[in-house]
N, C-alpha and C positions, 0 to 999 in steps of 0.2 A: 518602546514599543505603544505604532499609533492605532486607532483605532480608525476604519470608514463603513462609510454607510453608502448602501447598494438598494436600488431600485429597482425589483423585478416584477413581472406580472404576477399574477395567482397560476398560470400553468404551468410558468417557469420557476417559480419555485416550486410549486407541489411536486413538480420530475424532480427537481431537485434534491426534493428531499427522500423520492421515492430510490433514486440514484444514490445515497449516502447508508438508507437502510442496508438499500442491497449491500455496500462496502463496508459492512458494522462501524461505521462510522458516523464524526458528527458534519454537520454541514460547513461549519467555520473550518473544521477539521481538513474537511476534502477542499474548501476554496483555498485556503491557504497552501497546501499541497499543488496545488493547480498553479497557483498565482509564483510559488516558487521555482515549482521547475518552467515556466516560461520567463522568469528571469537567468534560471541559470543556463536555459541553453542559447538565447540570446534573441533578441526584437527579427535579426533574418534566417534564425531556423525555423521550419516549419514543421513540427511532428505530429505525425498523425494518430487519431484517438487511441491506437490500439501500444503504440509507444508510449504514451502518455499512463494508458494504465498500468502494463507491467512497469514504470519507473513505480508509480505509485503502491504497486505492491509488494515490489523489493525493499521499498522503504518501509511497508508495513512488518514484511515478514523479519524483517532487519532492526523491527523497534518490540517485536514481540517477547514478551517473557518466554513463550517456549519457543525461540530459535535454535537452531544446532548448535551444538556447543562441538568443540574443537576436541575437548578436552574426555573424551569421553575411554569407560576401561575395558570397552568390550571389544571385539570384531566379529566379523560375519564369520569368521571360518569358528571362530570361539562358537558363535549359537549353535552352527551349522552340526558343528562334533556334537551340542549339549543334547541336540535335540533325535540325533540317532545314535547317543551310547547307549551300549546293551551293559 
């Protein structure tokens, strides 16, 4: 893996840091994600900011330690019946 160097004005850098705090990620992780998204979709494809954000959110959810598991041992009906059992 190679490192790159970026030069950003103070205002842009500060705004980027604020955005990463809202997304609970690091600036480096966010930039990598944005670049990966652009590369994966190709240079000819134009994604809206919202589409990029949705992709980022889906990736974060998928990598989350609390991601939903398909191996749960209960059903909605089980919970309902247990709640209203007399």
